[in-house]
C-alpha positions as CSV (number, residue, x, y, z in Angstrom):
1,M,1.5,28.2,-118.3
2,S,2.8,28.1,-114.7
3,L,0.5,26.8,-111.9
4,S,0.4,28.3,-108.5
5,T,1.0,26.0,-105.5
6,T,1.0,28.1,-102.4
7,P,-2.0,30.3,-101.9
8,S,-2.1,32.6,-98.9
9,L,-4.7,30.9,-96.6
10,D,-6.4,32.2,-93.6
11,S,-9.2,29.9,-92.6
12,S,-10.2,32.2,-89.7
13,V,-11.5,34.8,-92.1
14,R,-15.2,34.3,-92.5
15,P,-17.7,37.1,-93.1
16,S,-21.1,37.4,-91.5
17,F,-24.0,39.6,-92.4
18,A,-25.4,40.6,-89.1
19,S,-25.2,44.3,-89.9
20,G,-25.3,44.4,-93.7
21,Y,-22.8,43.8,-96.5
22,A,-20.8,45.6,-99.2
23,S,-21.3,45.4,-102.9
24,P,-21.3,47.8,-105.9
25,L,-24.9,48.7,-105.0
26,T,-24.1,49.6,-101.4
27,G,-20.4,50.7,-101.6
28,G,-17.8,50.3,-99.0
29,M,-16.2,47.1,-100.4
30,A,-13.1,46.0,-98.6
31,H,-11.9,44.1,-101.7
32,E,-13.0,46.4,-104.4
33,S,-10.5,45.1,-107.0
34,L,-12.2,41.7,-106.9
35,W,-15.3,43.3,-108.2
36,D,-13.6,44.5,-111.3
37,G,-15.3,42.9,-114.3
38,V,-18.1,41.3,-112.3
39,V,-21.1,40.9,-114.6
40,G,-23.2,38.8,-112.1
41,A,-22.9,37.9,-108.4
42,W,-25.4,35.7,-106.6
43,C,-25.2,35.1,-102.9
44,P,-28.0,33.2,-101.1
45,S,-27.6,35.2,-97.9
46,L,-28.1,38.5,-99.8
47,G,-31.4,39.7,-101.1
48,A,-33.1,36.3,-101.0
49,T,-36.8,36.6,-101.8
50,G,-38.9,33.4,-102.2
51,G,-37.7,31.5,-105.2
52,V,-35.0,33.9,-106.4
53,V,-31.5,34.9,-105.4
54,R,-30.9,38.5,-106.4
55,D,-27.8,39.7,-108.2
56,A,-25.8,41.7,-105.7
57,S,-23.7,43.4,-108.3
58,G,-26.6,45.3,-110.0
59,R,-25.2,44.2,-113.3
60,S,-27.4,41.1,-114.1
61,D,-30.8,39.7,-113.2
62,S,-31.9,37.5,-110.3
63,M,-31.2,33.7,-110.3
64,D,-34.5,31.9,-110.4
65,L,-34.7,28.8,-108.2
66,S,-36.7,26.2,-110.1
67,Q,-38.5,23.5,-108.2
68,V,-36.2,23.8,-105.2
69,A,-38.3,22.9,-102.1
70,T,-38.9,25.7,-99.7
71,S,-37.0,23.8,-97.0
72,N,-34.0,23.5,-99.2
73,R,-33.8,27.1,-100.6
74,F,-31.8,28.7,-97.9
75,V,-30.1,26.1,-95.7
76,I,-27.9,27.4,-92.8
77,E,-24.5,25.9,-92.4
78,R,-21.4,27.0,-90.5
79,D,-20.2,29.3,-93.2
80,G,-23.6,30.9,-93.9
81,P,-26.8,30.3,-95.9
82,C,-26.6,28.1,-99.0
83,I,-28.9,26.5,-101.6
84,H,-29.4,22.7,-101.4
85,A,-30.0,21.0,-104.8
86,T,-31.0,17.3,-104.6
87,N,-30.7,14.6,-107.2
88,G,-33.5,13.7,-109.7
89,T,-36.0,16.5,-109.0
90,N,-35.0,19.1,-111.5
91,E,-33.9,21.5,-108.8
92,Y,-31.6,24.3,-110.1
93,G,-30.9,28.0,-110.3
94,K,-31.2,29.8,-113.6
95,T,-29.5,33.1,-114.5
96,T,-29.7,35.3,-117.6
97,F,-25.9,35.4,-118.1
98,N,-24.4,33.9,-121.2
99,P,-20.7,34.0,-122.1
100,A,-21.2,34.5,-125.9
101,G,-19.0,37.4,-127.1
102,L,-16.7,37.4,-124.2
103,T,-13.0,37.3,-125.1
104,A,-12.1,36.4,-121.5
105,W,-14.1,35.3,-118.4
106,S,-14.0,33.6,-115.1
107,V,-16.6,31.8,-112.9
108,D,-16.1,31.2,-109.2
109,V,-18.4,29.3,-106.9
110,W,-18.4,27.6,-103.4
111,V,-19.9,24.2,-103.5
112,K,-20.2,21.1,-101.3
113,F,-20.8,17.8,-103.1
114,E,-22.7,15.0,-101.4
115,S,-22.0,11.3,-102.0
116,D,-23.7,10.4,-105.2
117,A,-22.6,8.5,-108.3
118,A,-24.5,10.8,-110.7
119,V,-22.6,13.4,-112.7
120,A,-22.9,16.7,-110.8
121,Y,-23.0,19.9,-112.9
122,V,-21.9,22.8,-110.8
123,W,-22.8,25.4,-113.5
124,G,-23.3,25.3,-117.3
125,C,-25.0,26.7,-120.3
126,F,-25.5,24.5,-123.4
127,D,-28.3,23.4,-125.8
128,G,-29.9,20.0,-125.7
129,D,-27.1,18.1,-127.5
130,F,-24.4,19.9,-125.5
131,A,-23.1,21.8,-128.6
132,G,-21.3,25.0,-127.6
133,R,-20.8,23.5,-124.1
134,F,-19.8,25.7,-121.3
135,Y,-19.8,24.0,-117.9
136,L,-18.0,22.8,-114.7
137,R,-19.0,19.4,-113.4
138,R,-17.9,16.6,-111.1
139,E,-17.7,13.2,-112.8
140,S,-19.4,10.1,-111.6
141,D,-16.2,8.8,-110.0
142,Q,-16.8,11.6,-107.5
143,S,-13.2,12.8,-107.7
144,T,-12.6,14.1,-111.3
145,M,-13.6,17.6,-112.4
146,R,-14.4,18.4,-116.0
147,I,-14.5,21.7,-117.8
148,G,-16.4,22.3,-121.0
149,C,-15.5,25.4,-123.0
150,G,-16.8,25.9,-126.5
151,G,-16.2,22.6,-128.4
152,S,-13.4,21.5,-126.0
153,T,-13.5,19.5,-122.7
154,F,-10.8,19.0,-120.1
155,T,-10.6,16.7,-117.1
156,Y,-8.6,17.0,-113.9
157,A,-8.2,14.0,-111.7
158,S,-8.4,14.1,-107.8
159,A,-9.9,17.6,-107.9
160,A,-13.1,16.9,-106.0
161,E,-14.2,15.3,-102.7
162,N,-17.5,15.0,-100.9
163,D,-18.8,16.7,-97.8
164,V,-16.3,19.6,-97.9
165,W,-17.0,23.2,-98.9
166,T,-14.7,23.8,-101.9
167,C,-13.9,27.0,-103.9
168,Y,-13.7,26.4,-107.6
169,S,-12.6,29.2,-110.0
170,V,-12.5,28.6,-113.7
171,T,-10.8,31.2,-115.9
172,Y,-10.4,31.8,-119.6
173,D,-7.8,34.4,-120.7
174,G,-8.3,34.2,-124.5
175,A,-5.7,31.4,-124.9
176,G,-6.7,28.7,-122.4
177,V,-8.6,27.6,-119.3
178,T,-7.3,27.1,-115.8
179,L,-9.1,25.4,-112.9
180,Y,-8.3,26.5,-109.4
181,R,-9.4,24.5,-106.4
182,D,-9.2,26.3,-103.1
183,G,-6.9,28.8,-104.6
184,I,-4.5,26.4,-106.1
185,A,-4.3,25.8,-109.9
186,V,-4.9,22.1,-110.4
187,G,-4.7,22.2,-114.2
188,A,-4.5,24.4,-117.3
189,D,-5.1,23.7,-121.0
190,A,-4.8,25.7,-124.2
191,I,-7.9,26.4,-126.4
192,S,-7.9,27.5,-130.0
193,G,-11.1,29.6,-130.1
194,Q,-14.4,29.1,-128.4
195,T,-18.1,29.3,-129.5
196,F,-21.2,29.2,-127.3
197,T,-24.9,28.9,-127.7
198,S,-27.3,31.6,-126.6
199,E,-28.5,29.6,-123.6
200,P,-28.2,31.2,-120.1
201,M,-26.1,29.8,-117.3
202,W,-27.7,27.3,-114.9
203,V,-26.3,26.4,-111.5
204,A,-26.6,22.8,-110.2
205,A,-28.3,21.7,-113.5
206,A,-27.7,20.1,-116.9
207,N,-29.7,20.5,-120.0
208,K,-30.9,17.2,-121.3
209,G,-33.0,17.2,-124.5
210,G,-33.7,20.9,-124.2
211,T,-35.0,20.8,-120.6
212,A,-33.2,21.4,-117.4
213,D,-32.4,18.4,-115.3
214,G,-31.0,18.7,-111.8
215,V,-28.4,16.0,-111.4
216,G,-25.9,15.3,-108.6
217,K,-26.5,16.2,-104.9
218,M,-24.8,19.4,-103.8
219,K,-25.1,22.6,-101.9
220,F,-23.8,25.9,-103.3
221,N,-23.0,29.3,-101.9
222,T,-21.8,32.3,-103.8
223,V,-21.6,32.3,-107.6
224,T,-19.7,35.1,-109.3
225,V,-19.1,35.7,-113.1
226,R,-16.5,38.1,-114.5
227,N,-15.8,39.3,-118.0
228,R,-12.0,38.8,-117.4
229,A,-9.8,36.1,-116.2
230,L,-8.8,36.0,-112.5
231,T,-5.1,36.1,-111.7
232,A,-3.6,33.3,-109.6
233,N,-3.3,35.7,-106.7
234,E,-7.0,36.7,-107.0
235,A,-8.0,33.0,-107.1
236,A,-6.0,32.4,-103.9
237,T,-7.5,35.5,-102.2
238,L,-11.1,34.3,-103.0
239,Y,-10.4,31.1,-101.2
240,R,-8.7,32.8,-98.3
241,L,-11.6,35.1,-97.8
242,G,-14.1,32.2,-97.6
243,P,-17.7,32.0,-98.9
244,A,-19.1,35.5,-99.6
245,G,-15.7,37.0,-98.6
246,I,-15.8,39.7,-101.4
247,Y,-18.9,41.2,-99.7
248,Q,-16.9,42.3,-96.6
249,R,-16.9,45.9,-95.7
250,K,-13.9,48.1,-95.2
251,Q,-12.7,47.9,-91.7
252,P,-12.9,51.1,-89.7
253,V,-9.6,52.1,-88.1
254,I,-9.3,54.5,-85.2
255,T,-6.1,56.6,-84.9
256,T,-5.4,58.8,-81.9
257,A,-3.3,61.9,-81.4
258,E,-2.9,64.5,-78.6
259,E,-3.5,68.2,-78.7
260,V,-2.2,70.5,-75.9
261,V,-4.9,72.9,-74.8
262,G,-4.2,75.2,-71.9
263,G,-1.3,73.0,-70.8
264,L,-3.5,69.8,-70.9
265,S,-3.0,66.9,-73.3
266,I,-6.4,66.1,-74.9
267,P,-6.6,62.8,-76.9
268,I,-8.2,63.2,-80.4
269,A,-9.6,60.3,-82.3
270,A,-10.0,60.1,-86.1
271,Y,-11.8,57.4,-88.2
272,H,-10.7,56.2,-91.6
273,Y,-11.1,52.9,-93.5
274,N,-8.5,50.4,-94.5
275,H,-8.8,49.2,-98.1
276,N,-8.5,45.4,-98.6
277,V,-9.1,44.7,-95.0
278,G,-12.5,43.2,-94.3
279,S,-14.5,43.5,-91.1
280,R,-16.4,40.7,-89.5
281,L,-19.8,42.4,-89.8
């Protein structure tokens, strides 16, 4: 399996939500193809109500924020609102999504790790003894990332760092998993089959002894799950767009022409929308 090395980056592209956002519920998505196969999309800056983050795709349920202090639920940073999960207090987000039955899938998330020697689970669903594991986590060395998929686990060295917003995309195409960091494939491994438990997916939490345990200090932004594997180009695009980039609206474009009336040239303006070009709302 070939690994991509040169994503198309544009760090100046950052959406804002001053005048709304685009999703399958509202229409007008600038990057409609990136919504193909989405079965859950949780963005802290969209539809936040108390202790939940609503699913912006309309295809899943809300993410419940358990024991996350009010002051940490929606923290504002340069790239927008995020959730702040702190170590040792069982703070986590819980969805109703489970990958059981999917023949392909992908999960992408924006996360910022804080300096902490604890293992930090970015997302995962598993029973108390980690059977049928399905997760992405940062190891205690604070630089290695580990993927759990069915009964298999894979590690990727030098794939994490602290205090930097990072885009992680994990894909499974029916034959193997690939980990993308900031749009670049840092590793890929083959898998012969996968099985999962019926547990839902948690964000910023691990299941220990049948109960959720918030471990590792981190902030997280958008979390999106698809029932298909992202392509290398799509993973690069997700990074280029920045946090919540898939929620950008189509950009209105004005074209002009002239019409001669009574010997006078009268300018005429027309509006249309460019697909795959996001506006800074």
